[in-house]
Backbone as CSV, one residue per row, in Angstrom:
resi,resn,N_x,N_y,N_z,CA_x,CA_y,CA_z,C_x,C_y,C_z
1,UNK,-146.066,-143.804,-85.347,-146.833,-142.767,-84.981,-146.381,-141.377,-85.564
2,UNK,-146.991,-140.492,-85.965,-146.683,-139.208,-86.692,-147.314,-138.184,-85.718
3,UNK,-146.424,-137.640,-84.773,-147.146,-136.786,-83.712,-147.872,-135.501,-84.334
4,UNK,-148.882,-135.151,-84.014,-149.766,-134.080,-84.207,-150.235,-133.368,-82.909
5,UNK,-149.694,-132.495,-82.533,-149.903,-131.832,-81.183,-150.819,-130.680,-81.669
6,UNK,-152.054,-130.684,-81.081,-152.877,-129.533,-81.485,-153.459,-128.846,-80.261
7,UNK,-153.184,-129.358,-79.006,-153.506,-128.725,-77.909,-152.372,-128.846,-76.843
8,UNK,-152.101,-127.595,-76.187,-151.108,-127.860,-75.260,-151.758,-127.157,-73.760
9,UNK,-151.580,-127.977,-72.688,-152.296,-127.646,-71.419,-151.163,-127.353,-70.361
10,UNK,-151.315,-126.289,-69.781,-150.256,-126.088,-68.678,-150.921,-125.954,-67.484
11,UNK,-150.491,-126.267,-66.287,-150.774,-126.120,-64.950,-150.557,-124.712,-64.456
12,UNK,-151.467,-123.999,-63.709,-151.258,-122.678,-63.233,-151.677,-122.600,-61.901
13,UNK,-151.107,-121.837,-60.968,-151.572,-121.571,-59.430,-152.765,-120.756,-59.422
14,UNK,-152.880,-119.631,-60.214,-153.786,-118.850,-60.233,-154.382,-118.532,-61.631
15,UNK,-155.543,-118.990,-61.996,-156.232,-119.023,-63.220,-156.358,-117.702,-63.594
16,UNK,-156.974,-116.688,-62.837,-157.308,-115.394,-63.307,-155.957,-114.704,-63.633
17,UNK,-154.918,-114.847,-62.720,-153.540,-114.183,-63.200,-152.828,-114.750,-64.565
18,UNK,-153.058,-116.083,-64.722,-152.482,-116.839,-65.841,-153.324,-116.044,-67.077
19,UNK,-154.607,-116.049,-66.911,-155.563,-115.678,-68.056,-154.953,-114.273,-68.485
20,UNK,-154.820,-113.416,-67.318,-154.571,-111.954,-67.889,-153.230,-111.909,-68.483
21,UNK,-152.322,-112.607,-67.778,-151.041,-112.733,-68.602,-151.153,-113.161,-70.092
22,UNK,-151.559,-114.232,-70.247,-151.561,-114.675,-71.754,-152.478,-114.047,-72.726
23,UNK,-153.428,-113.511,-72.013,-154.431,-112.658,-72.907,-153.564,-111.450,-73.346
24,UNK,-152.919,-110.738,-72.533,-152.140,-109.648,-72.947,-150.871,-110.038,-73.809
25,UNK,-150.316,-111.247,-73.630,-149.179,-111.771,-74.458,-149.677,-112.242,-75.967
26,UNK,-150.686,-112.735,-75.914,-151.220,-113.428,-77.141,-152.129,-112.459,-78.149
27,UNK,-152.366,-111.290,-77.497,-153.235,-110.329,-78.195,-154.353,-111.124,-79.096
28,UNK,-155.156,-111.690,-78.325,-156.088,-112.742,-79.094,-157.560,-112.033,-78.873
29,UNK,-158.280,-112.179,-79.912,-159.724,-111.548,-79.863,-160.544,-112.516,-78.812
30,UNK,-161.547,-111.977,-78.267,-162.402,-112.527,-77.243,-163.145,-113.756,-77.853
31,UNK,-163.571,-113.738,-79.037,-164.206,-114.912,-79.764,-163.131,-115.951,-79.774
32,UNK,-161.949,-115.948,-79.736,-160.958,-117.015,-79.667,-160.611,-117.515,-78.286
33,UNK,-161.493,-117.201,-77.200,-161.257,-117.625,-75.709,-162.468,-118.237,-75.359
34,UNK,-162.155,-119.544,-74.799,-163.325,-120.108,-74.118,-162.772,-120.311,-72.739
35,UNK,-163.875,-120.385,-71.871,-163.472,-120.611,-70.352,-164.477,-121.176,-69.690
36,UNK,-164.068,-121.896,-68.551,-164.983,-122.765,-67.719,-164.745,-122.293,-66.250
37,UNK,-165.271,-123.043,-65.239,-164.869,-122.909,-63.876,-163.504,-123.122,-63.722
38,UNK,-162.837,-124.132,-64.399,-161.695,-124.508,-63.920,-160.420,-124.547,-65.014
39,UNK,-160.818,-123.815,-66.002,-159.972,-123.644,-67.237,-160.212,-122.478,-68.084
40,UNK,-159.106,-121.994,-69.004,-159.243,-121.118,-70.013,-158.565,-121.549,-71.373
41,UNK,-159.306,-121.472,-72.276,-158.486,-122.160,-73.566,-158.604,-121.055,-74.612
42,UNK,-157.265,-120.936,-75.338,-157.138,-119.917,-76.292,-157.262,-120.706,-77.667
43,UNK,-158.098,-120.411,-78.557,-158.177,-121.098,-79.757,-157.478,-120.358,-81.059
44,UNK,-156.478,-120.839,-81.480,-155.750,-120.040,-82.648,-156.290,-120.471,-84.114
45,UNK,-156.088,-119.785,-85.050,-156.591,-119.943,-86.371,-155.947,-121.105,-86.992
46,UNK,-154.713,-121.645,-86.714,-154.195,-122.822,-87.399,-154.702,-124.095,-86.795
47,UNK,-155.569,-124.034,-85.783,-156.092,-125.277,-85.226,-155.539,-125.575,-83.845
48,UNK,-154.511,-124.961,-83.574,-153.919,-125.111,-82.017,-154.591,-124.616,-81.199
49,UNK,-154.764,-125.289,-79.893,-155.447,-124.583,-78.616,-154.350,-124.503,-77.629
50,UNK,-154.300,-123.636,-76.798,-153.505,-123.462,-75.514,-154.410,-123.300,-74.399
51,UNK,-154.234,-124.248,-73.327,-155.266,-124.288,-72.299,-154.597,-124.137,-70.797
52,UNK,-155.146,-123.262,-70.038,-154.645,-123.223,-68.758,-155.633,-123.843,-67.816
53,UNK,-155.006,-124.639,-67.030,-155.777,-125.617,-66.011,-155.149,-125.581,-64.696
54,UNK,-155.711,-125.623,-63.577,-155.281,-125.535,-62.227,-154.153,-126.602,-62.127
55,UNK,-153.091,-126.033,-61.570,-151.790,-127.086,-61.356,-152.171,-128.206,-60.532
56,UNK,-152.859,-128.018,-59.459,-153.130,-129.196,-58.613,-154.007,-130.043,-59.399
57,UNK,-154.964,-129.675,-60.347,-155.832,-130.599,-60.926,-154.831,-131.374,-62.140
58,UNK,-153.901,-130.631,-62.597,-153.012,-131.220,-63.728,-152.303,-132.397,-62.868
59,UNK,-151.780,-132.036,-61.621,-151.047,-133.126,-60.988,-151.958,-134.465,-60.560
60,UNK,-153.285,-133.962,-60.253,-154.043,-135.112,-60.023,-154.387,-135.989,-61.186
61,UNK,-154.613,-135.309,-62.486,-154.901,-135.945,-63.487,-153.753,-136.977,-63.962
62,UNK,-152.546,-136.467,-63.585,-151.344,-137.256,-63.942,-150.898,-138.249,-62.989
63,UNK,-151.769,-138.379,-61.987,-151.600,-139.244,-60.712,-150.595,-138.832,-59.828
64,UNK,-150.099,-137.680,-59.689,-149.139,-137.167,-58.757,-149.885,-136.557,-57.575
65,UNK,-149.077,-136.700,-56.506,-149.626,-136.006,-55.102,-149.207,-134.521,-55.180
66,UNK,-148.314,-133.854,-55.609,-147.774,-132.737,-55.398,-147.363,-131.945,-56.671
67,UNK,-147.982,-130.711,-56.796,-147.662,-130.020,-57.903,-146.528,-128.638,-57.488
68,UNK,-145.580,-128.638,-58.110,-144.768,-127.660,-57.627,-144.296,-126.414,-58.704
69,UNK,-144.646,-125.367,-58.330,-144.642,-124.120,-59.411,-143.089,-124.069,-59.619
70,UNK,-142.920,-123.735,-60.894,-141.460,-123.334,-61.309,-140.688,-124.462,-61.626
71,UNK,-141.102,-125.589,-61.584,-140.247,-126.813,-62.107,-141.099,-127.500,-63.069
72,UNK,-141.096,-127.024,-64.292,-141.798,-127.624,-65.299,-140.939,-128.780,-65.834
73,UNK,-141.758,-129.927,-66.251,-141.287,-131.016,-67.088,-141.049,-130.846,-68.495
74,UNK,-141.162,-129.652,-68.958,-141.136,-129.235,-70.332,-140.819,-127.712,-70.526
75,UNK,-140.403,-127.349,-71.645,-140.219,-126.009,-71.920,-141.095,-125.747,-73.358
76,UNK,-141.793,-124.718,-73.458,-142.540,-124.263,-74.537,-141.739,-123.560,-75.521
77,UNK,-141.576,-123.921,-76.668,-140.698,-123.041,-77.553,-141.629,-122.244,-78.652
78,UNK,-141.168,-121.163,-78.890,-141.985,-120.305,-79.834,-140.859,-119.746,-80.972
79,UNK,-141.152,-120.254,-82.131,-140.285,-119.764,-83.284,-140.636,-118.433,-83.645
80,UNK,-139.763,-117.465,-83.477,-140.010,-116.109,-83.943,-139.449,-116.139,-85.241
81,UNK,-139.839,-114.874,-85.922,-139.355,-114.569,-87.262,-138.097,-113.928,-87.312
82,UNK,-137.703,-113.178,-86.277,-136.352,-112.445,-86.183,-135.974,-112.297,-84.965
83,UNK,-134.715,-111.711,-84.800,-134.182,-111.350,-83.420,-135.105,-110.052,-82.864
84,UNK,-135.411,-109.353,-83.715,-136.226,-108.038,-83.159,-137.675,-108.586,-82.612
85,UNK,-138.250,-109.642,-83.323,-139.405,-110.074,-82.672,-139.257,-110.726,-81.327
86,UNK,-138.249,-111.523,-81.186,-137.845,-112.074,-79.986,-137.724,-110.971,-78.783
87,UNK,-136.966,-109.808,-79.224,-136.827,-108.569,-78.427,-138.146,-108.195,-77.782
88,UNK,-139.093,-107.982,-79.051,-140.294,-107.217,-78.837,-141.267,-108.406,-77.851
89,UNK,-141.250,-109.529,-77.878,-142.021,-110.505,-77.339,-141.436,-110.241,-75.770
90,UNK,-140.132,-110.228,-75.518,-139.606,-109.992,-74.082,-140.218,-108.734,-73.520
91,UNK,-140.348,-107.813,-74.290,-140.765,-106.536,-73.785,-142.397,-106.681,-73.270
92,UNK,-143.207,-107.382,-74.192,-144.491,-107.618,-73.887,-144.633,-108.607,-72.616
93,UNK,-143.651,-109.508,-72.502,-143.575,-110.485,-71.538,-143.747,-109.600,-69.888
94,UNK,-142.654,-108.648,-69.967,-142.633,-107.840,-68.858,-143.862,-106.972,-68.589
95,UNK,-144.331,-106.507,-69.553,-145.539,-105.595,-69.468,-146.913,-106.620,-69.021
96,UNK,-146.917,-107.879,-69.430,-147.828,-108.727,-68.945,-147.580,-109.256,-67.488
97,UNK,-146.525,-108.890,-67.099,-146.472,-109.573,-65.719,-145.533,-110.920,-65.510
98,UNK,-144.809,-111.199,-66.846,-143.807,-112.308,-66.710,-142.306,-111.617,-66.189
99,UNK,-141.363,-112.865,-66.413,-139.940,-112.532,-65.955,-139.241,-112.874,-67.086
100,UNK,-138.083,-112.421,-67.412,-136.932,-112.781,-68.225,-135.973,-113.604,-67.600
101,UNK,-135.685,-114.709,-67.948,-134.769,-115.662,-67.436,-133.516,-115.247,-68.162
102,UNK,-133.376,-115.226,-69.402,-132.147,-114.826,-70.124,-132.416,-114.102,-71.201
103,UNK,-131.827,-112.752,-71.528,-131.994,-111.804,-72.527,-131.654,-112.510,-73.897
104,UNK,-132.213,-111.868,-74.949,-131.799,-112.587,-76.254,-130.176,-112.554,-76.409
105,UNK,-129.944,-113.722,-76.933,-128.359,-114.036,-77.014,-128.126,-114.757,-78.456
106,UNK,-127.338,-114.344,-79.270,-126.882,-114.840,-80.441,-125.977,-116.141,-80.360
107,UNK,-126.272,-117.086,-81.068,-125.522,-118.290,-81.056,-125.407,-118.841,-82.521
108,UNK,-124.798,-119.850,-82.571,-124.676,-120.778,-83.937,-126.082,-121.205,-84.266
109,UNK,-126.894,-121.244,-83.174,-128.254,-121.776,-83.520,-129.173,-120.758,-83.956
110,UNK,-129.070,-119.541,-83.583,-129.915,-118.485,-83.863,-129.750,-117.580,-82.702
111,UNK,-130.867,-116.675,-82.713,-131.071,-115.674,-81.561,-132.200,-116.307,-80.699
112,UNK,-131.736,-116.374,-79.300,-132.742,-117.012,-78.440,-132.830,-116.263,-77.051
113,UNK,-134.005,-116.422,-76.312,-134.166,-115.961,-74.956,-135.127,-117.027,-74.353
114,UNK,-135.062,-116.635,-72.991,-135.942,-117.619,-72.146,-136.841,-116.713,-71.164
115,UNK,-138.107,-117.154,-71.006,-139.016,-116.279,-70.001,-139.800,-117.135,-69.380
116,UNK,-140.150,-116.684,-67.996,-141.291,-117.337,-67.337,-142.583,-116.584,-67.458
117,UNK,-143.683,-117.509,-67.384,-144.984,-116.652,-67.483,-145.350,-116.375,-66.085
118,UNK,-146.502,-115.664,-65.917,-146.875,-115.282,-64.467,-146.931,-116.540,-63.440
119,UNK,-146.909,-117.759,-64.096,-147.106,-118.902,-63.139,-145.807,-119.739,-62.891
120,UNK,-144.690,-119.279,-63.478,-143.522,-120.038,-63.411,-143.126,-120.991,-64.636
121,UNK,-143.987,-120.938,-65.614,-143.779,-121.896,-66.734,-142.795,-121.236,-67.759
122,UNK,-141.895,-122.098,-68.137,-140.738,-121.598,-68.916,-140.928,-121.739,-70.380
123,UNK,-140.750,-120.606,-71.089,-140.684,-120.506,-72.542,-139.405,-120.266,-73.097
124,UNK,-139.017,-120.801,-74.222,-137.936,-120.406,-75.145,-138.567,-119.699,-76.366
125,UNK,-137.715,-118.555,-76.847,-138.050,-117.884,-77.893,-136.853,-118.113,-78.879
126,UNK,-137.077,-118.290,-79.952,-136.138,-118.690,-81.081,-136.175,-118.228,-82.337
127,UNK,-135.186,-117.268,-82.810,-135.093,-117.000,-84.302,-133.922,-117.461,-84.963
128,UNK,-134.265,-118.352,-85.898,-133.072,-119.141,-86.407,-132.221,-118.190,-87.455
129,UNK,-131.085,-118.557,-87.529,-130.308,-117.588,-88.459,-130.741,-117.688,-89.884
130,UNK,-130.500,-116.610,-90.512,-130.863,-116.579,-91.999,-130.077,-117.591,-92.737
131,UNK,-130.728,-118.122,-93.592,-129.993,-119.230,-94.615,-129.019,-118.655,-95.609
132,UNK,-128.062,-119.016,-95.872,-127.038,-118.433,-96.725,-127.362,-119.024,-98.351
């Protein structure tokens, strides 16, 4: 199997709050957003979709009895073009209502930072070092 991931769905506790956060962070046109009573989907030009769905509904779909905020089973990673872009995204995270877990830090792997969205989901931002 060759993985081809085109949709990422995350559970949220407050759909309206999460929608406001991601709408501000993604800076996406209204035509690229779809919503129903129980979800909001962001459709990107490269064919990828990012969907917000009630955390309890996600747990139920996964056959779990309990959904706990802030304890994700995954980290979403975003490849930034530069350290400056990582820092710019962190500024936008704060403006949109998220929280910074770790500020941008340089390592042998590149420049990275971690943040939480408005619902406690964890994201990594990474800018790989320039090739020699």
